[in-house]
C-alpha positions in Angstrom: -31.3 44.6 28.9 -29.9 44.8 25.4 -31.9 46.5 22.7 -32.0 45.2 19.2 -34.1 45.3 16.1 -35.2 42.0 14.6 -36.1 42.0 10.9 -36.9 39.2 8.5 -37.9 38.8 4.8 -40.1 36.2 3.3 -40.6 35.8 -0.5 -43.2 33.5 -2.1 -43.0 31.2 -5.1 -42.3 33.0 -8.4 -40.5 35.9 -6.7 -37.3 36.8 -8.7 -35.1 35.8 -5.7 -36.6 32.3 -5.7 -36.1 32.0 -9.5 -32.5 33.2 -9.2 -31.8 30.7 -6.4 -33.3 27.9 -8.5 -31.0 28.8 -11.5 -27.9 29.0 -9.3 -28.8 25.7 -7.6 -29.3 23.9 -11.0 -25.9 25.1 -12.2 -24.1 24.0 -9.0 -26.0 20.6 -9.1 -24.9 20.1 -12.7 -21.3 20.6 -12.0 -21.4 18.4 -8.8 -23.1 15.6 -10.7 -20.2 15.6 -13.3 -17.4 16.2 -10.8 -18.1 15.8 -7.1 -14.8 17.7 -6.4 -16.1 20.8 -8.1 -15.9 24.2 -6.4 -18.6 26.5 -7.7 -19.5 30.0 -6.7 -22.6 31.0 -8.7 -24.7 34.2 -8.4 -27.8 34.9 -10.5 -29.4 38.3 -10.9 -32.6 39.2 -12.6 -34.4 42.3 -13.7 -37.0 43.0 -16.4 -36.1 41.0 -19.5 -32.5 40.2 -18.3 -30.9 37.4 -16.3 -27.2 37.6 -15.4 -25.3 34.5 -14.2 -21.9 35.2 -12.7 -19.3 33.5 -10.6 -16.3 31.2 -10.7 -15.9 27.5 -11.2 -13.1 24.9 -10.7 -14.3 21.6 -12.1 -13.5 18.9 -14.6 -17.2 19.1 -15.6 -18.7 21.4 -18.2 -22.1 23.1 -18.1 -23.5 25.2 -20.9 -25.3 28.3 -19.5 -27.4 30.2 -22.1 
């Protein structure tokens, strides 16, 4: 019998992880809408008063991130 530890995490609406995921998804969706052949790696990080968007993109599309 193998022993293991099962863990899980659940976050609710409004949690910074959910907000960051929504920002990243919107950026990816915007590039894909303009250029379906886009390759997008997007990470969003948030803390008090600061949001950082980072990653890399290869696309013929253009998205303004402010």
